[in-house]
C-alpha positions as CSV (number, residue, x, y, z in Angstrom):
1,M,70.8,-61.4,83.3
2,K,72.8,-60.2,80.4
3,N,71.0,-62.6,78.1
4,G,67.7,-61.3,79.4
5,L,68.6,-57.7,78.7
6,K,69.9,-58.7,75.3
7,N,66.6,-60.4,74.5
8,N,64.7,-57.4,75.7
9,Y,66.9,-55.1,73.6
10,F,66.2,-57.1,70.5
11,L,62.5,-57.2,71.4
12,I,62.4,-53.5,71.7
13,L,64.1,-53.1,68.3
14,R,61.6,-55.5,66.8
15,W,58.7,-53.6,68.2
16,K,60.3,-50.3,67.1
17,K,60.5,-51.7,63.5
18,E,56.9,-52.9,63.7
19,V,55.8,-49.5,65.0
20,E,57.7,-47.8,62.2
21,R,56.2,-50.1,59.7
22,Y,52.8,-49.5,61.1
23,L,53.3,-45.7,61.1
24,L,54.6,-45.9,57.5
25,Y,51.5,-48.0,56.6
26,V,49.3,-45.4,58.3
27,G,51.1,-42.7,56.5
28,K,50.6,-44.3,53.2
29,I,46.9,-44.9,54.0
30,T,46.5,-41.3,55.1
31,A,48.3,-40.0,52.0
32,L,46.2,-42.3,49.8
33,Q,43.0,-41.0,51.5
34,C,44.1,-37.4,50.9
35,E,44.9,-38.2,47.3
36,N,41.5,-39.9,47.0
37,K,39.8,-36.9,48.6
38,E,41.7,-34.6,46.1
39,K,40.5,-36.8,43.3
40,E,37.0,-36.8,44.6
41,F,37.1,-33.0,45.0
42,Y,38.4,-32.7,41.4
43,M,35.7,-35.0,40.0
44,K,33.0,-33.0,41.8
45,M,34.4,-29.8,40.5
46,K,34.5,-31.3,37.0
47,Q,30.9,-32.4,37.3
48,I,29.8,-29.0,38.4
49,W,31.8,-27.4,35.5
50,V,30.1,-29.8,33.0
51,F,26.7,-29.1,34.4
52,L,27.3,-25.3,34.2
53,T,28.5,-25.7,30.6
54,F,25.4,-27.6,29.5
55,A,23.2,-25.2,31.4
56,I,24.8,-22.2,29.5
57,I,24.4,-24.0,26.2
58,A,20.8,-24.9,27.0
59,L,20.0,-21.3,27.9
60,A,21.6,-20.1,24.6
61,V,19.6,-22.6,22.6
62,T,16.4,-21.7,24.4
63,S,17.0,-18.1,23.8
64,C,17.6,-18.6,20.1
65,A,14.5,-20.9,19.9
66,S,12.4,-18.3,21.6
67,K,12.9,-15.8,18.7
68,P,10.7,-17.8,16.2
69,E,8.2,-18.3,19.0
70,V,8.1,-14.6,19.5
71,K,7.6,-14.0,15.8
72,A,4.9,-16.7,15.7
73,A,3.2,-15.0,18.6
74,Q,3.4,-11.7,16.8
75,S,2.0,-13.2,13.6
76,A,-0.8,-14.8,15.6
77,R,-1.5,-11.4,17.1
78,Q,-1.5,-9.8,13.6
79,A,-3.9,-12.4,12.3
80,A,-6.1,-11.9,15.3
81,L,-6.2,-8.2,14.8
82,E,-7.0,-8.6,11.1
83,A,-9.7,-11.1,11.9
84,S,-11.1,-8.9,14.7
85,K,-14.4,-7.1,14.5
86,P,-14.5,-3.5,13.5
87,I,-14.5,-1.0,16.3
88,R,-17.3,0.9,14.5
89,T,-19.1,1.1,11.2
90,E,-20.5,4.0,9.2
91,P,-23.4,3.8,9.1
92,A,-24.0,1.8,12.2
93,Q,-26.3,-0.7,10.4
94,R,-25.0,-2.7,7.4
95,P,-27.0,-1.7,4.3
96,G,-28.8,-4.4,2.3
97,W,-27.0,-3.5,-0.9
98,V,-23.7,-4.7,0.5
99,D,-24.8,-8.3,0.2
100,S,-27.3,-8.0,-2.6
101,V,-26.8,-5.9,-5.7
102,P,-29.9,-3.8,-6.4
103,D,-31.7,-4.6,-9.6
104,S,-33.6,-1.8,-11.5
105,A,-35.1,-1.4,-14.9
106,S,-33.5,1.9,-15.4
107,T,-30.3,1.8,-13.3
108,L,-27.3,-0.5,-13.5
109,S,-25.5,-1.1,-10.1
110,F,-22.1,-2.4,-9.1
111,I,-20.6,-2.8,-5.6
112,G,-17.0,-1.6,-5.4
113,T,-14.8,-2.8,-2.5
114,A,-11.5,-1.9,-1.0
115,G,-9.4,-3.5,1.7
116,R,-8.0,-1.7,4.7
117,Y,-6.3,1.6,4.1
118,A,-4.9,4.2,6.5
119,T,-7.4,6.8,5.4
120,A,-11.0,6.6,4.1
121,T,-10.9,9.6,1.8
122,G,-8.5,11.2,-0.6
123,N,-6.6,9.8,-3.6
124,H,-5.0,7.1,-1.5
125,G,-8.0,6.4,0.6
126,A,-10.3,3.4,0.8
127,R,-13.2,5.2,-0.9
128,Y,-11.1,6.0,-4.0
129,F,-9.9,2.4,-4.4
130,A,-13.4,1.1,-3.9
131,E,-14.8,3.3,-6.6
132,E,-12.0,2.2,-9.0
133,N,-12.9,-1.4,-8.2
134,G,-16.5,-0.7,-9.2
135,R,-15.5,0.9,-12.5
136,T,-13.2,-2.0,-13.3
137,Q,-16.1,-4.5,-12.7
138,L,-18.3,-2.5,-15.1
139,V,-15.7,-2.6,-17.9
140,D,-14.6,-6.2,-17.4
141,Y,-18.2,-7.4,-17.2
142,Y,-19.3,-6.2,-20.6
143,G,-16.0,-7.0,-22.3
144,T,-16.4,-10.6,-21.1
145,V,-20.0,-10.8,-22.2
146,M,-19.0,-9.4,-25.6
147,S,-16.3,-12.0,-26.1
148,N,-18.5,-14.9,-25.1
149,Q,-21.4,-13.9,-27.4
150,A,-19.0,-13.2,-30.3
151,R,-17.4,-16.7,-29.8
152,T,-20.9,-18.3,-29.9
153,H,-21.9,-16.5,-33.0
154,A,-18.7,-17.3,-34.8
155,S,-19.0,-20.9,-33.9
156,T,-22.6,-21.1,-35.0
157,Y,-22.0,-19.6,-38.5
158,G,-18.5,-20.9,-39.1
159,I,-16.8,-17.5,-39.0
160,S,-13.0,-17.8,-38.9
161,S,-11.1,-15.9,-36.2
162,D,-9.3,-13.7,-38.8
163,V,-12.8,-12.3,-39.7
164,L,-14.3,-12.1,-36.2
165,A,-11.9,-12.4,-33.3
166,P,-14.0,-12.7,-30.1
167,Q,-11.2,-11.6,-27.8
168,I,-10.5,-8.5,-29.9
169,A,-14.2,-7.6,-30.0
170,G,-14.3,-7.8,-26.2
171,Q,-11.3,-5.6,-25.8
172,Q,-12.7,-3.0,-28.2
173,L,-15.9,-2.9,-26.2
174,N,-13.9,-2.6,-23.0
175,E,-12.2,0.5,-24.3
176,R,-15.5,2.0,-25.4
177,I,-17.1,1.4,-22.1
178,A,-14.1,2.8,-20.2
179,Q,-14.1,6.0,-22.3
180,N,-17.8,6.7,-22.3
181,V,-19.4,5.0,-19.3
182,S,-17.0,4.3,-16.5
183,Q,-16.7,7.9,-15.4
184,A,-20.5,8.1,-15.4
185,L,-20.7,5.3,-12.9
186,A,-21.2,7.4,-9.8
187,P,-20.9,6.5,-6.1
188,R,-24.3,6.7,-4.3
189,E,-23.6,5.3,-0.9
190,Y,-20.7,4.1,1.2
191,Y,-20.4,1.6,4.0
192,T,-17.2,1.9,6.0
193,L,-15.8,-0.6,8.6
194,V,-13.2,0.9,10.9
195,Y,-10.6,-1.5,12.4
196,L,-7.5,-1.0,14.6
197,D,-4.2,-2.1,13.0
198,T,-1.1,-3.5,14.9
199,T,-0.1,0.1,16.0
200,N,-3.6,0.8,17.3
201,R,-4.3,3.2,14.4
202,E,-7.5,3.1,12.5
203,A,-7.8,1.2,9.2
204,F,-10.7,1.7,6.8
205,E,-12.5,-0.9,4.7
206,V,-15.1,0.4,2.3
207,Y,-18.0,-0.8,0.2
208,V,-19.5,1.6,-2.3
209,L,-22.8,1.4,-4.2
210,M,-22.2,2.7,-7.7
211,Q,-24.9,3.3,-10.3
212,V,-25.3,4.5,-13.9
213,D,-28.3,5.0,-16.2
214,K,-28.9,1.9,-18.3
215,S,-29.9,4.0,-21.3
216,L,-26.4,5.5,-21.4
217,V,-24.8,2.0,-21.4
218,R,-27.2,0.8,-24.1
219,R,-26.5,3.8,-26.3
220,V,-22.7,3.3,-26.1
221,I,-23.0,-0.4,-26.8
222,D,-25.4,0.0,-29.7
223,N,-23.3,2.8,-31.3
224,Y,-20.2,0.6,-31.1
225,G,-22.2,-2.2,-32.7
226,Q,-23.5,0.0,-35.6
227,E,-20.0,1.2,-36.3
228,Q,-18.7,-2.4,-36.4
229,A,-21.6,-3.6,-38.6
230,A,-21.1,-0.8,-41.1
231,D,-17.4,-1.7,-41.3
232,Y,-18.1,-5.4,-41.8
233,A,-20.7,-4.6,-44.5
234,K,-18.3,-2.5,-46.3
235,R,-15.6,-5.2,-46.3
236,A,-18.2,-7.8,-47.4
237,A,-19.2,-5.7,-50.4
238,A,-15.6,-5.5,-51.6
239,E,-14.8,-9.1,-50.9
240,Q,-14.3,-11.4,-54.0
241,D,-14.1,-14.7,-52.2
242,A,-17.6,-16.1,-51.7
243,Q,-17.0,-18.0,-48.4
244,R,-15.2,-15.0,-46.8
245,K,-17.8,-12.7,-48.1
246,Q,-20.5,-14.7,-46.4
247,Q,-18.5,-14.7,-43.1
248,L,-18.2,-10.9,-43.2
249,Q,-21.9,-10.6,-43.8
250,K,-22.7,-12.8,-40.8
251,A,-20.3,-10.7,-38.7
252,S,-22.1,-7.6,-39.8
253,E,-25.4,-9.1,-38.8
254,F,-24.1,-9.9,-35.3
255,F,-23.1,-6.3,-34.7
256,G,-26.1,-4.7,-36.4
257,G,-29.4,-3.8,-34.9
258,N,-29.4,-3.6,-31.1
259,L,-26.2,-5.1,-30.0
260,S,-27.0,-4.4,-26.4
261,S,-30.0,-6.7,-26.5
262,K,-27.9,-9.5,-28.0
263,L,-25.6,-9.1,-25.0
264,G,-28.6,-9.7,-22.8
265,F,-28.7,-6.1,-21.7
């Protein structure tokens, strides 16, 4: 009986140890699971933080990148406005002289142009600058023709540039035309196109038909030619070198007579 109780006692102790070991094992497992859950929670929070960080960075980059896109859109709008059709024209129908310069036996014509200005009239308006453009065309045209014809004449007769300088001759005629003809080139008609700028304000683009009496132009050119011919003849008469004397005489012949006709006028 005693031995049986003794055996039962040891059996109970054994089972107690086994239970304690089992509970300790379960405790460790539970602790490990809790630790894993904490780690899992931490990893999830870390992932969320990384995601939010990249989202903020992406938003900032997108915001910065959008600025050039906005500027590009504004530039495109500006180009579209500049390329847009006018809201009206004055007169309503486009005159024929805008695209084809009138030709007349008695009248010389030029078409002055000006880009878009805030006003049509006044010293800073589109009409003023269109008229100045027309006068510049007149002066430059005859200066260029003078230079080309003088160069051809000098080459044909072997006249050296220190006797007859084509570029100087052209500049001199430029000055004479500017002084005596350009202000006589009068505006006859205007054609105005009215646009809207980026601020929805009106902007004016102008064409102007400008004309001058051809007889006035001929007279100015021929008077200039006669003065030059007389000067060259005087220099030729005083020249001792035969070759240079001949060159001066040929230069005098070029300017003499009707210089305007030699310039194809």
